[in-house]
N, C-alpha and C positions, 0 to 999 in steps of 0.2 A: 746491675745488669749481668755483670760478669758471673756474680753468684747464681743468679737466676739460669744462666746458660751453662754453668759448670765449666767455666773457662777461667784462665787467669785474667787479671786486670790488664788492660791493653790489647787483648785478643781482638782482632778486626771484626767487626759486626756492621751489619746493614740495619738501619732504623726507618721505618715507615710509618707515617701518621695519616689516618684517614678519618674522616667525618662521614658517619653513616646517618642516613636519613630514613624516616618512614612517613609515607604520605607527604612528602616534601617538607617535613619539620625535622630538625635536628634531633638525633637520638642518642648518638654515642660517639665518642672520640676514641678510635682504636689507634694505640701505639704499639707496633710490633717490632722485635728484635730478632734479626737471623745471624747465625754464625756464617761469616763470610767464607770460611774454609770449606764449609759443606755445600754452599750454594754460590760458587764464584760467579760474578757477573750478573747476579739476580737483578739488579737495578735496571739492567740493560734489556730485560725482557718485557713482555706484555703484563703490566701490573694492574690492568682494568677489570680483569675478572677475578676468578678464584686463585689466590696465591697457592693454596695446597695443590691444585691442578697443575699450575706452572711448575711447582717443585717436583711433583710426580713424573710429569712427561719430560721436562727438560733436563733434570738432574738424576732420573731414575732412582728416586728415594721412595722408601716405602714408610710411611707414617705408621707407627706401631701403636702408640698410646698417648693419651693427654692426661694431665692433672689440671684441676681448676679449684681456685679458692674464691670465693664470693664474700665481699665485705661492704658494709655501710660506711660511707665517707662523707666529708663536707667537700663541696666543690670549690676549687680555688677560682680566682678571678679569671685567668686565661680559659680554663675549661667551661666556666660559667658563660663567658662571652661566646665560645664556639657553640654551645648548646642552647643559647638563648634562654638562659635561666638566670635567676638572681644568684649573686655572689652569696656564698655560705649556704646555699640550698643543700638538701641531701642528695646523695648520689649513690650509685651501686659501682663498685669496681670488681670486675672479674679478672683475675690474674690466672693465666693459662700457660702451661709448659707442654711442649709437643716434643715427642722423643722418635727417633727413627729405629729400625730393627737392630741396629748395633747397640742401643741403649744410650747414645749420646743425645744430648738435648738440642734440637735444631732451632727452636722457636720459643721466645719468650713474649707473651702478648699481655699488656695491661689495657684493658678496655673499660672505659668510664661511661656509664649511662646516666641519663636523667632518670630519677627514681619514680617521678610522676607519670612516665610514659613507657615503662616497661615491666614485663614480668619475665622471669627466666626459668626454662625447663632445660635441664642439662642431662642429655643422654648421647654417647657418643661410641660408635664402633668405627674403628679406623683400619682400613685396608685388611680386614681379617680374611682368612681363607673359608 
């Protein structure tokens, strides 16, 4: 996690995990880490909507760019249970890093999707002028 956020081990981070659904069916387990020094008190805000909107408005940060890596994985027991899939089924893991204007990495997200319920199209423009 520290490497993904470009910080030293032991640096304070917030971790959020959410289960995403589509038509009521489990689709993805999203685990996201944020640098606590860049978004102090993040967990005390409204986390029910868009976290990026919360970050933009509450912390006045401009999200400049993201990187993403997609890989095929084998689902572990815990993730399989969350997604309602059999253990050792195939899944897709999307690892995303989000950077702010200063070039610092704000967010590391590791999202695991059921491979039988998802297709991904990745196109992103973030806060461009």
